[in-house]
N, C-alpha and C positions, 0 to 999 in steps of 0.2 A: 555959479556955473551949473549947467544942466547935468545932474548926476545920473539920469536914466540911461545915458549912452555909455556909461563907464562899466567895466567888468565888475562883478560882485565884490571882489576884494578891494578894488579901488573905491567903489561906492561906500563900503563899510569904513574905509580909512577917511574918506571925505566927511562922513557923518561924525566920526570920532573927533576929527580936527575942528569941527564947528560946534560940537557939544560943549556946554559950559563946564569948566574945570572946577573941582572942589578945592576950596582954599582952607588950609588949616594953619593955625598959629601955634607952633610948639611952645610949651611952657616947661622950661627946664628939661628939654628933650623928651617930654612925655605928652601923649595925646590920648584922649578918651576914645576908645573904639567900642564896637558893639559887645565884644566879649571881655572887656576890661580896660586897663590902662596900658598903652603901648610905650615901652621904653626904647628909644631909638639911638643909634650910634651918633655921637657928636662929631665924628671924624672918619676919614678913610684909614683903615689899618687892618691888622690881623686880630681876630676875636679869640679870646681864650676864656674858658669857663673856670680855670683854676690858676692860682698864682705861679705854680711850677708843676712840671709833669708828675712829681711824686705826691703832690697835695690833693686833697679831696676838692671837688667842685665847690665854688662859692655858694651856689644854690642849685637845686634840682626841681623839676616839675613837682608840684604838690607842697613845696616848702613854704612856710610862713615867713614873710619878711617885714621889717619895719622900715619906714622912710630913713634913708641914709645908710642902710645895710649894703655892703659890697655884693654885687651880683656877677661880675665878670671883669675882664680887662680888655683893653685895646692897645696893641703895640704898634708904634710908629717909629721906625729907625732906632730901635732899642730903648725907647722911652715908653713906659707903661702908664696908661690912664685907667683908673678904677671907675667902673660904671656902677653907680649907686641907685638903689630903689628910690623913686621920687614919692611913692605912697606906701602905706602899709597894706598888706593883703597876702594872697596866696598866689604863687607863681603857677600860671596855667600853661605857659609855653616858653621854651627856649628855642628861638627860631634858627639862628645860624649854627653850623657845625663848628665844633672846637677846632681852632687852628686855621679857619677859613678867612679869606679877605672879606671885609664888609665895607659898604659904601657909606658916605655921609647920609644921615637921616634914615638909614635902613633899619627896620624894626628888629630888635634883639630879643626882647622879652615881652610877654603879656602878663599883667598882674590883675587878678580879680580883687579890686580894692575893698577894704572894709567899709 
């Protein structure tokens, strides 16, 4: 369609809809990104940084982790799934807030891999 007759916002949307989309293949819910390895949520649920309110967080920014270390939890209908580090390295970001709903494939952590 002729995009020159569209208002600017509609033109921008039309360009975005026709632009090629990036395709990523998650490997064990981790993707390599520019600033490290992204650990994403394997499900929709509530994200927690600690096993219980009285416990210390599983990890904090700047912490060194090994592959398989627990990093946080996702709760779905009172069932808890532990999110584990897929690589060894240093945690550079914890993206969602504790106790907030996360979506499937939403980035949770960034690890600068060794």
